[in-house]
C-alpha positions in Angstrom: -38.6 -1.6 10.3 -39.1 0.8 13.3 -41.5 3.7 12.9 -40.1 7.1 13.8 -41.8 8.7 16.8 -41.1 11.5 19.3 -39.7 9.3 22.1 -36.1 10.6 22.7 -34.6 7.7 20.6 -33.0 8.4 17.2 -34.8 6.1 14.9 -33.9 5.5 11.2 -35.0 3.4 8.2 -32.5 1.3 6.4 -33.0 0.9 2.7 -35.2 -2.2 2.0 -35.2 -2.7 5.8 -31.6 -4.2 5.5 -29.2 -3.0 8.2 -26.3 -3.5 5.8 -27.6 -0.6 3.8 -27.5 1.7 6.9 -23.9 0.6 7.3 -23.0 1.3 3.7 -25.1 4.5 3.1 -26.4 5.7 6.4 -29.9 5.9 7.7 -33.0 7.5 6.2 -35.0 9.9 8.4 -38.3 11.6 8.3 -37.9 15.4 8.7 -39.4 15.6 12.2 -37.0 12.9 13.4 -34.1 14.6 11.7 -34.8 17.8 13.6 -35.7 15.8 16.7 -39.2 17.3 17.0 -37.7 20.7 18.1 -40.4 23.2 19.0 -43.1 20.6 18.5 -42.1 19.8 14.9 -44.0 16.9 13.3 -44.3 15.6 9.8 -47.8 17.1 9.5 -47.5 20.4 11.5 -45.1 23.3 11.8 -42.9 23.9 14.8 -43.9 26.8 17.0 -42.0 29.0 17.0 -40.5 28.3 13.5 -37.0 26.7 13.5 -34.2 29.2 13.1 -30.4 29.3 13.6 -28.5 26.1 14.1 -30.8 23.1 14.6 -28.8 20.2 16.1 -31.5 17.6 15.5 -29.9 14.2 15.3 -26.4 15.6 14.7 -23.8 15.3 17.4 -22.9 18.2 19.7 -21.1 21.0 17.8 -22.9 20.1 14.5 -26.3 20.9 13.0 -28.7 20.1 10.2 -27.9 22.6 7.4 -30.4 25.3 6.5 -31.8 25.9 3.0 -29.3 28.8 2.6 -26.3 26.6 3.7 -27.2 23.9 1.2 -27.9 26.5 -1.5 -24.4 28.0 -0.9 -22.9 24.5 -1.2 -24.6 24.0 -4.6 -23.5 27.4 -5.8 -19.9 26.6 -4.7 -19.7 23.9 -7.3 -21.7 25.8 -9.9 -24.6 23.5 -9.3 -22.7 20.5 -10.7 -24.2 17.5 -8.9 -21.2 15.3 -9.9 -18.9 17.6 -7.8 -20.8 16.6 -4.7 -20.9 12.8 -5.4 -18.2 10.5 -4.1 -15.9 9.1 -6.8 -17.5 6.0 -8.3 -21.1 7.3 -7.7 -23.3 8.2 -10.7 -23.6 7.0 -14.2 -20.8 8.1 -16.5 -22.7 7.2 -19.6 -25.2 9.9 -19.0 -24.0 13.1 -17.4 -20.7 12.0 -15.8 -19.8 10.5 -12.5 -18.8 11.7 -9.1 -15.7 13.9 -8.9 -15.9 14.7 -5.2 -14.5 18.2 -6.0 -15.0 19.7 -2.6 -15.0 16.5 -0.4 -18.8 16.2 0.1 -18.5 12.5 -0.8 -22.3 11.9 -1.3 -23.3 8.3 -1.7 -26.5 7.5 -3.6 -28.3 5.8 -0.8 -31.8 6.2 -2.2 -34.8 7.2 -0.1 -38.1 6.1 1.3 -41.3 7.5 -0.2 -44.1 8.8 2.0 -46.0 5.6 1.2 -43.2 3.5 2.8 -41.6 2.2 -0.4 -37.9 2.5 -0.9 -36.5 3.9 -4.1 -33.4 5.0 -6.1 -30.6 3.1 -4.3 -27.5 3.7 -6.4 -29.4 6.3 -8.5 -30.3 9.1 -6.1 -30.1 10.7 -2.7 -31.8 13.5 -0.9 -30.3 15.5 2.0 -32.7 17.3 4.4 -32.3 20.9 5.4 -33.8 22.3 8.7 -35.9 24.7 6.6 -39.6 23.9 6.5 -41.6 24.7 3.4 -45.0 24.3 5.1 -46.7 22.0 7.5 -46.3 19.0 5.2 -42.9 19.6 3.5 -39.4 20.8 3.9 -36.4 21.6 1.6 -33.3 19.6 0.9 -30.7 18.8 -1.7 -31.4 16.1 -4.2 -28.6 14.4 -6.0 -29.0 12.0 -8.9 -26.9 9.3 -10.3 -26.8 11.1 -13.6 -25.2 14.2 -12.0 -26.3 17.3 -13.8 -27.6 20.5 -12.5 -28.3 20.4 -8.8 -30.8 22.7 -7.0 -32.8 22.6 -3.7 -36.1 21.0 -3.8 -39.2 20.5 -1.7 -40.3 17.1 -0.4 -43.0 15.7 1.9 -41.7 15.5 5.5 -42.8 11.9 5.8 -40.2 10.9 3.2 -37.2 9.0 4.4 -34.1 11.0 3.4 -30.4 11.3 4.3 -28.9 13.8 6.7 -25.5 15.5 6.3 -24.5 17.4 9.4 -22.6 20.7 9.3 -20.1 21.9 11.8 -21.3 24.9 13.9 
């Protein structure tokens, strides 16, 4: 496991420190790493000036980390149905359905990393960062659960390891 620091290198956590999980589900990033420390952003302090507009962060050129409003628009586009954002085969049909991938978001339930460093929820949940900060310790993102259901934006500690889904500029 490599700690994430402001060193010009994109660093990620792989679920359970297993590189095969990064291959299958993608990496997990602390918020400051995801936004690439823009404007002095850290996981314990706010960027100055505050982030606005398209924040490229770890995304390739021509892409950006979505804002709160962009993720909220995505959730509204599927009437807040989390199953519509999950890839087919993801989720637990016996509870609230399974992934239908209605609009091609194809989310995989790659779990996350708690602020205390423990991995959780592989196959049962995922969380996608936005570039929108809540305060010096937290930011917003889109949580998706294995049981589908109503999806809404939520606030998490910036030191959490979460997924990133880039959006085309």
